[in-house]
Structure formats: structure tokens, C-alpha cells
C-alpha positions in Angstrom: -4.2 -13.2 -14.0 -1.5 -10.7 -14.8 2.3 -11.6 -14.9 3.0 -8.0 -13.4 1.0 -7.1 -10.3 2.3 -3.7 -9.7 -1.3 -2.3 -10.8 -3.2 -4.8 -8.4 -4.4 -3.8 -4.9 -6.2 -6.8 -3.9 -6.7 -10.2 -5.4 -9.2 -13.0 -4.6 -8.7 -16.6 -5.9 -11.8 -18.6 -6.2 -12.2 -22.4 -6.7 -14.9 -24.9 -7.1 -15.2 -28.6 -6.2 -14.6 -29.7 -9.7 -11.2 -27.9 -9.8 -12.1 -24.8 -11.8 -10.1 -21.8 -10.6 -10.1 -18.1 -11.4 -8.9 -14.7 -10.2 -10.6 -11.5 -9.3 -8.4 -8.3 -9.1 -9.0 -4.9 -7.6 -6.6 -2.4 -9.2 -4.5 0.2 -7.2 -6.8 2.9 -8.7 -9.5 1.6 -6.2 -12.3 1.1 -8.9 -11.0 -1.1 -11.6 -12.0 -4.8 -11.3 -10.8 -7.4 -13.6 -11.9 -11.1 -13.6 -9.4 -13.7 -15.1 -10.2 -17.3 -16.0 -13.8 -17.6 -15.0 -16.9 -17.8 -17.6 -16.8 -14.1 -17.4 -12.9 -14.0 -18.3 -12.0 -10.4 -19.2 -15.0 -9.0 -17.3 -14.3 -5.2 -16.4 -16.1 -3.2 -13.9 -15.5 0.3 -12.6 -17.2 0.1 -9.3 -14.3 -1.3 -7.3 -14.7 -3.2 -4.1 -18.5 -2.7 -4.1 -18.8 -4.7 -7.3 -16.6 -7.6 -6.0 -18.3 -7.8 -2.6 -22.0 -7.2 -3.5 -22.1 -8.6 -7.0 -19.3 -10.9 -8.1 -18.6 -12.9 -4.9 -22.3 -13.7 -4.1 -22.8 -14.6 -7.8 -19.9 -17.1 -7.8 -20.8 -18.4 -4.4 -24.4 -19.2 -5.5 -22.6 -21.1 -8.6 -20.7 -23.3 -6.2 -17.3 -21.4 -5.9 -15.5 -20.5 -2.7 -12.7 -18.1 -1.9 -9.5 -20.2 -1.8 -7.4 -17.1 -0.7 -7.7 -13.2 -0.6 -5.0 -11.0 0.0 -3.6 -7.5 -0.4 -1.0 -7.1 -3.1 0.0 -3.5 -3.3 -2.6 -2.0 -0.8 -2.0 1.6 -0.6 -0.8 2.6 2.9 -3.3 4.9 4.9 -1.5 7.8 7.0 -4.0 6.9 9.7 -2.7 3.3 9.9 1.0 4.4 10.4 2.2 4.6 13.9 4.8 7.4 14.9 8.2 5.6 15.2 9.9 8.4 17.4 13.5 9.4 16.9 15.9 7.0 15.2 19.2 6.2 16.6 22.4 8.3 15.9 21.2 11.7 17.2 24.3 14.0 17.3 25.0 15.0 21.0 25.1 18.8 19.9 25.4 20.9 16.7 28.8 20.5 15.3 28.7 24.3 14.3 27.4 26.0 17.4 27.1 23.5 20.1 23.3 24.0 20.5 20.9 21.0 20.9 19.6 19.1 17.9 16.1 18.0 17.3 14.6 15.4 15.0 12.4 16.5 12.2 10.3 13.7 10.6 9.5 15.6 7.4 12.0 18.3 6.7 12.0 20.1 3.4 14.9 21.8 1.9 15.5 22.8 -1.7 14.3 19.7 -3.7 14.7 17.1 -1.0 12.3 16.1 1.9 12.7 13.5 4.5 13.9 12.9 8.0 16.8 15.1 9.3 18.6 16.4 12.5 18.3 20.3 12.8 20.0 22.5 15.2 17.8 24.6 17.4 20.0 27.5 17.0 22.0 27.9 13.8 19.7 25.5 12.1 22.6 23.3 10.9 21.1 20.3 9.4 22.1 16.6 8.8 19.8 14.4 6.5 18.9 10.9 8.0 19.5 8.1 5.2 18.3 4.7 5.5 
């Protein structure tokens, strides 16, 4: 197994009754697979999750191994999975420049910056929201 896991999307840790342990990694590119510590140590595959679920896991299950743990490491977030959070706290009561109402823009772009902002509906004064 790697010391650094920033390239790993998902990890499967397998074990057998006699204490043998090894790891299968699916990398964040979505298709690279690497086996660490088994008789196939160093095995690389470029078919991704399909190779793990349809070839490697059944092969090792038939050889007496079982999944001890399986977990996402750096699983890329999907935009479909994210729920809108609504407006954050701290909304100005009115634009400090012209007094018009202010609205929340979740993905405002200006110059070389992108992010959450409060913008005036009139003069378009803006204030970035920082974490």
C-alpha cells in the first residue's frame, strides 16, 4: 500500500483465515487499479472498478480471501450528489452604495475570482463571501 493516498479513490483490504492481508486500490483517474501485498503484488490494470468487481474480488474470494474493509479515500464528488445549501448567514440588509436589495449568487465570476458573493440588484456592488 502507498504511503501517500492522494491518488487513491477507493481501497479494498482483503484478508484470509491464515492471516494473509493485501490491498487493492482504485486510483482517482477512475481506471487505474493496483494490487499491493498479494501473490499478484504490483499487478496493474486499466479497466477500473469493473476489473476489481468482476475479476479480482471473485478470484480472491474463490481463493479463500474476504473483504475486511472497503472505503472511499478521495472519492470525487458528483455535482448531482450535492444539495443546495441556500443562502449563508451574514446577508447585508441593503447595498451600502445605493441602498437597493442584495441577492446571493452562489457562483459569481469576476476578474480572476469565482465563488459565493452578495451582489446589489441595482448598482451591482458586490461583496465576496469568504469561509
